[in-house]
C-alpha positions in Angstrom: -67.0 -15.8 84.0 -65.9 -15.6 80.4 -66.8 -11.9 80.2 -64.8 -11.2 83.4 -61.8 -12.9 81.9 -62.0 -10.9 78.6 -62.5 -7.6 80.4 -59.5 -8.4 82.6 -57.4 -9.1 79.5 -58.5 -5.9 77.9 -57.6 -4.0 81.1 -54.2 -5.5 81.1 -53.7 -4.5 77.4 -54.3 -0.9 78.3 -52.3 -1.0 81.6 -49.0 0.9 81.5 -46.5 -1.5 83.0 -43.5 0.9 83.0 -43.7 1.5 86.8 -44.2 -2.2 87.4 -41.1 -3.0 85.3 -39.0 -0.4 87.3 -40.2 -1.6 90.7 -39.5 -5.3 89.8 -35.8 -4.6 90.4 -36.5 -4.5 94.2 -37.7 -8.2 94.6 -35.0 -9.3 92.2 -32.3 -7.5 94.2 -33.6 -9.2 97.3 -33.4 -12.6 95.5 -29.8 -11.8 94.5 -28.9 -10.8 98.0 -30.1 -14.1 99.4 -28.7 -16.1 96.5 -25.2 -14.8 97.2 -25.6 -16.1 100.8 -26.1 -19.7 99.7 -22.7 -21.3 100.1 -23.2 -24.5 98.0 -24.1 -22.6 94.8 -21.0 -21.9 92.6 -20.0 -18.5 91.3 -21.1 -19.4 87.8 -24.7 -19.7 88.8 -24.6 -16.5 90.8 -22.9 -14.7 87.9 -25.6 -15.9 85.5 -28.4 -14.6 87.7 -26.5 -11.3 88.0 -26.2 -11.1 84.2 -30.0 -11.0 84.1 -29.8 -7.5 85.6 -27.3 -6.6 82.9 -29.9 -7.8 80.3 -32.5 -5.5 81.8 -30.0 -2.6 81.7 -29.1 -3.3 78.0 -32.8 -3.6 77.2 -33.6 -0.2 78.7 -30.7 1.4 76.8 -31.7 -0.2 73.5 -35.4 0.8 74.1 -34.4 4.4 74.5 -32.1 4.3 71.5 -34.9 2.7 69.4 -37.4 5.3 70.4 -35.0 8.2 69.8 -33.4 7.1 66.6 -36.2 5.1 64.9 -39.3 6.4 66.6 -40.3 2.8 67.2 -40.4 0.5 70.2 -37.7 -2.0 70.7 -39.9 -4.9 69.6 -40.4 -3.2 66.2 -36.6 -2.9 65.5 -35.6 -6.5 64.9 -31.8 -6.2 65.0 -31.9 -4.3 68.3 -34.4 -6.6 69.8 -32.4 -9.6 68.9 -29.3 -8.0 70.3 -31.1 -7.4 73.6 -32.4 -10.9 73.7 -28.9 -12.2 73.2 -28.0 -11.0 76.7 -31.0 -12.9 78.2 -29.8 -16.0 76.3 -26.3 -15.4 77.5 -27.4 -15.2 81.2 -29.6 -18.3 80.8 -26.6 -20.2 79.3 -24.3 -19.1 82.1 -26.9 -20.3 84.7 -27.2 -23.7 82.8 -23.4 -24.1 82.7 -23.2 -23.3 86.5 -25.8 -26.0 87.3 -24.1 -28.5 85.1 -20.8 -27.8 86.8 -22.4 -28.1 90.2 -24.1 -31.4 89.3 -20.8 -32.8 88.0 -19.1 -31.8 91.3 -21.8 -33.5 93.3 -21.5 -36.7 91.2 -17.7 -36.8 91.8 -18.1 -36.4 95.5 -20.7 -39.2 95.7 -18.7 -41.6 93.5 
């Protein structure tokens, strides 16, 4: 069992995940489609989840910039990687604010 796990981890380390990363936009788009159909979620939450797609777009652009200008991956260029991660933090923060707003509205209605 232990050898199987180690071999699987080694396989994953050599696996090129670029295609998987690109295809992952399909289930996320389906998620967003149905998310926007939910009436009781506020627009702040929906915007936060949509900003995650913007984070992916920025990450792709900065990855290409990093490869072309520094001949390194995005993870190796700290200031670009930090800038890209800022957008993920921003989207998470917007989602959090949306849920806090929604919970406050629920508390007011129940009072």
